C-alpha positions in Angstrom: 5.5 16.5 -16.3 4.1 13.2 -14.9 4.7 11.4 -18.2 8.4 12.3 -18.0 9.0 11.0 -14.4 10.9 7.8 -14.0 8.6 6.9 -11.1 5.6 7.0 -13.4 6.9 3.9 -15.2 6.7 2.0 -11.9 3.2 3.2 -11.3 2.2 1.8 -14.8 3.9 -1.6 -14.1 2.3 -2.0 -10.7 -1.1 -0.8 -11.8 -1.1 -3.3 -14.6 -0.3 -6.2 -12.2 -3.1 -5.1 -9.9 -5.5 -5.0 -12.8 -4.5 -8.4 -14.2 -4.8 -10.0 -10.8 -8.2 -8.5 -10.3 -7.0 -6.9 -7.1 -8.3 -3.4 -8.2 -11.8 -3.8 -9.6 -13.3 -0.7 -11.2 -11.8 2.3 -9.4 -10.7 0.3 -6.3 -7.2 0.5 -5.0 -4.8 3.4 -4.6 -1.1 4.1 -4.5 1.3 6.8 -3.5 5.0 7.5 -3.6 7.1 10.1 -1.9 9.6 11.2 -4.5 13.3 10.9 -3.5 14.3 13.7 -5.8 11.6 16.4 -6.4 11.1 17.3 -10.0 12.6 20.5 -11.3 10.1 23.1 -10.2 12.2 26.2 -10.7 10.5 27.1 -13.9 7.0 26.5 -12.5 5.1 29.2 -10.7 2.8 28.2 -8.0 -0.7 28.7 -9.4 -3.1 29.8 -6.6 -5.9 28.1 -8.5 -4.1 24.8 -8.1 -3.8 25.1 -4.3 -6.1 22.7 -2.3 -6.9 22.4 1.4 -6.9 19.2 3.3 -8.1 18.3 6.8 -5.1 16.0 7.2 -2.2 17.3 9.2 0.7 17.3 6.8 3.3 19.2 8.9 5.9 16.5 8.6 5.6 16.4 4.8 6.0 20.1 4.0 8.1 20.6 0.9 7.8 16.9 -0.2 6.5 15.9 -3.6 4.2 12.9 -4.1 2.8 10.9 -7.0 -0.7 9.8 -5.9 -3.5 7.9 -7.7 -6.5 10.2 -8.4 -9.9 9.7 -6.9 -12.0 7.5 -9.3 -9.0 6.5 -11.4 -8.9 2.9 -12.6 -5.7 0.8 -12.5 -6.2 -0.4 -16.1 -6.3 3.2 -17.2 -3.3 4.2 -15.2 -1.4 1.4 -16.9 -2.3 2.8 -20.3 -2.4 6.6 -19.6 -0.9 7.4 -16.2 -1.0 11.2 -16.6 -4.9 10.9 -16.6 -5.0 8.9 -13.4 -2.2 10.3 -11.3 -1.7 13.5 -9.3 1.7 15.1 -8.8 1.6 17.3 -5.7 3.8 19.2 -3.3 2.9 19.9 0.3 2.9 23.6 1.0 2.0 23.7 4.7 0.1 21.9 7.5 -3.2 21.8 5.6 -2.5 22.7 2.0 -0.9 21.3 -1.1 -0.7 22.3 -4.7 -1.4 20.2 -7.8 1.7 20.4 -10.0 0.4 18.2 -12.7 -2.3 15.6 -13.5 -5.8 15.1 -12.0 -7.0 17.7 -9.5 -8.7 15.2 -7.1 -6.6 13.0 -4.8 -7.5 9.5 -3.8 -10.2 9.3 -1.1 -7.6 7.4 1.0 -5.1 10.3 1.1 -5.5 10.6 4.9 -4.1 7.1 5.3 -1.3 7.7 2.8 -0.3 11.0 4.3 -0.2 9.5 7.8 1.9 6.6 6.7 4.4 8.8 4.9 4.7 10.9 8.0 5.4 7.7 10.0 8.1 6.6 7.5 9.9 9.9 7.8 9.6 9.9 11.6 11.1 6.4 12.0 13.6 6.8 9.1 12.6 3.4 7.7 13.4 4.3 4.1 9.9 3.4 3.1 8.5 5.7 0.5 5.6 3.8 -1.1 2.1 2.7 -0.1 -0.1 0.3 -2.0 -3.8 -0.5 -1.2 -5.7 -3.2 -3.1 -8.2 -6.0 -2.8 -6.6 -9.5 -2.8 -9.4 -12.0 -2.8 -8.0 -14.7 -0.5 -6.8 -12.3 2.2 -10.2 -10.5 2.2 -11.9 -13.9 2.5 -9.8 -14.8 5.5 -10.9 -11.6 7.3 -14.5 -13.0 7.0 -13.5 -16.2 8.8 -11.0 -15.1 11.4 -11.0 -12.0 13.6 -7.6 -11.9 15.1 -4.0 -11.5 13.9 -2.9 -14.6 15.7 -5.6 -16.8 14.1 -4.7 -15.6 10.6 -0.9 -15.6 11.0 -0.8 -19.1 12.6 -2.6 -20.5 9.5 -0.9 -18.8 6.6 2.7 -18.0 7.7 3.6 -21.7 7.9 2.5 -22.6 4.4 5.6 -21.4 2.5 9.0 -20.2 3.5 8.8 -17.0 1.5 6.3 -15.5 3.9 8.7 -15.8 6.8 11.7 -14.6 4.8 10.2 -11.6 3.1 7.5 -10.6 5.5 9.1 -11.5 8.9 6.8 -9.1 10.8 3.8 -11.1 9.5 0.4 -9.6 8.9 -1.4 -6.9 10.9 -5.2 -6.8 11.2 -7.0 -3.5 11.4 -10.7 -3.6 12.6 -13.3 -2.6 10.2 -13.6 1.2 9.6 -15.2 3.3 6.9 -13.0 3.8 3.9 -11.4 7.2 3.7 -12.1 8.0 7.3 -9.7 9.5 9.8 -10.4 6.4 12.0 -9.0 4.1 9.4 -6.1 6.5 8.7 -5.2 6.6 12.4 -5.5 2.8 12.9 -3.4 2.2 9.8 -0.6 4.5 11.0 -0.6 2.8 14.4 -0.5 -0.7 12.9 2.3 0.0 10.5 4.6 1.0 13.3 5.1 -2.7 13.7 4.0 -4.3 10.4 4.8 -3.7 6.7 1.5 -5.2 5.6 -1.9 -5.0 7.2 -5.3 -6.3 6.4 -8.2 -3.9 6.6 -11.0 -6.1 7.9 -13.4 -7.2 5.2 -12.0 -4.6 2.8 -8.4 -5.1 1.5 -4.8 -4.7 2.3 -2.4 -1.8 2.8 1.4 -2.4 2.3 4.5 -0.3 2.4 7.9 -0.5 0.7 10.9 1.4 -0.3 9.2 1.5 -3.7 5.9 0.4 -5.1 7.4 -2.9 -6.4 8.5 -3.9 -2.9 5.1 -3.1 -1.5 3.5 -5.3 -4.2 6.0 -8.1 -3.5 4.8 -8.2 0.1 1.2 -8.4 -1.0 1.8 -11.1 -3.6 3.7 -13.3 -1.1 1.1 -13.2 1.6 -1.8 -13.5 -0.8 -0.2 -16.7 -2.2 -0.1 -18.2 1.3 -3.7 -17.2 1.9 -4.8 -18.7 -1.4 -2.9 -21.9 -0.6 -4.7 -22.2 2.7 -8.1 -21.5 1.2 -7.5 -24.1 -1.6 -6.5 -26.8 0.8 -9.5 -26.2 3.0 -11.8 -26.3 0.0 -10.5 -29.8 -0.7 -11.4 -30.8 2.9 -7.7 -30.9 3.9 -6.1 -29.5 7.0 -2.8 -27.8 6.0 0.3 -29.3 7.7 2.5 -26.3 7.4 6.2 -25.9 8.1 7.4 -27.1 11.5 9.2 -24.7 13.9 12.4 -26.6 13.1 11.9 -26.1 9.3 11.2 -22.4 9.7 14.2 -21.9 12.0 16.5 -23.8 9.6 15.3 -21.8 6.7 15.8 -18.5 8.4 19.3 -19.5 9.5 20.1 -20.5 5.9 19.1 -17.1 4.6 20.3 -15.3 7.7 16.9 -13.6 8.3 
């Protein structure tokens, strides 16, 4: 069934980009998408052997179907054979879901993904996708600066796209163990304000109406971070856009 879903094509495209950019080394990175239209399940019988329990509270997601990267899956493999690296699931109740198709082990970051999808439904933002990956320059910045203000002041003046397409700028989440409820809770709280957040010394988490939009946001901010790092490596202090230039640009694009 996974191979027949239109959404699977987008997983393949985004997974390939993450692999090519080296933002998902080995089994790093994960993605999820809440399906707008659940697949036809009428002919499928819920298999008790496919039911799994979760310590995550999924009350807000009951009945929803998701495509999620599987634990241990590699983006390069998802790009080639998505049905081997994805899980198609439906939430049954507060603490259970069933595997409709694909791998039987969800991403270790499912707690974060579930919390964010719950948030998106709660605030009716229209966001349905979550992408986590490891962009080099953004991770490097988290080893240098320890506040949102420090990072945003340096990279959000370097090109106009960051202000136009990521107007909320970048959130920074303190270091937490990957896959933990602490990280999941912090991510949900941070994405109430932002669409893109940096996990300190780890990677980024981004949301979007689809996977491609989430990827767009990561690409744009990573480019600004890379530009900053390159100029600094040359011993130069970036000038950046002035307040006037930023204001004029935003007015021109009505952002």
